[in-house]
C-alpha positions in Angstrom: 27.8 56.3 21.7 31.0 56.8 23.7 30.5 58.4 27.1 33.0 61.1 28.0 34.9 60.9 31.3 34.0 63.7 33.6 36.6 66.4 34.4 38.3 65.9 37.8 38.5 68.8 40.2 41.5 68.7 42.6 41.1 70.5 45.9 43.5 73.1 47.1 43.5 71.2 50.4 45.5 68.4 48.7 49.0 68.5 50.1 52.2 66.7 50.8 53.0 65.9 54.5 55.8 64.2 56.4 54.7 61.9 59.1 57.2 59.9 61.2 59.9 61.0 58.7 57.9 59.5 55.7 56.4 61.7 52.9 52.8 61.2 51.9 50.6 62.9 49.4 47.1 63.6 50.5 44.9 63.8 47.3 41.4 65.2 47.6 39.3 65.3 44.4 35.9 64.9 42.9 34.3 64.6 39.5 33.1 68.0 38.2 29.6 66.7 38.3 29.7 65.4 41.8 29.3 67.3 45.1 31.2 64.8 47.4 35.0 64.6 47.7 37.2 61.5 47.4 40.2 61.0 49.6 43.4 59.2 48.6 46.7 58.9 50.5 49.8 57.9 48.4 53.0 56.8 50.1 56.6 57.4 49.0 56.5 54.2 46.9 53.4 55.2 45.1 51.0 52.9 47.0 47.5 54.4 47.0 45.0 54.1 49.8 41.5 55.3 48.8 38.7 55.8 51.2 35.4 54.0 50.5 33.6 56.9 52.1 33.1 60.2 50.4 33.1 63.6 52.1 30.8 66.6 52.0 33.7 69.0 52.0 37.4 69.0 51.1 38.2 70.2 54.6 36.5 67.2 56.1 38.4 64.9 53.8 41.8 66.5 54.7 41.0 66.3 58.4 40.1 62.6 58.0 43.4 61.9 56.3 45.5 63.7 58.9 43.6 62.0 61.7 44.0 58.5 60.2 47.8 59.0 59.7 48.3 60.3 63.2 46.2 57.6 64.8 47.4 54.7 62.7 51.0 55.9 62.2 52.8 56.2 59.0 53.8 52.5 58.9 50.1 51.4 58.7 50.0 53.1 55.3 53.3 51.5 54.2 52.6 47.8 55.0 52.5 45.5 52.0 50.0 43.2 53.6 47.0 45.5 53.2 47.5 46.2 49.5 45.8 44.4 46.7 48.1 44.2 43.7 46.8 44.4 40.2 47.6 41.5 38.0 50.7 41.8 35.9 52.6 43.7 38.5 
């Protein structure tokens, strides 16, 4: 029996921001069947940074993203040394 993938709910709190002159996409989403929200920040090159922790609300996830970008700076999310590349790329 093939199990269907759950529908993904995207939060209205997802947004594009510019930090230190660099654009980022803050993606907040969850599976339709889940209560907790996932957080992902995508830089201008399409590099994705996904939080291991989940959040009880989409507002909490958005605030964590903004705080991380402001504290770490935009460059921390753009360094190639903290990215694990998939094979074949």
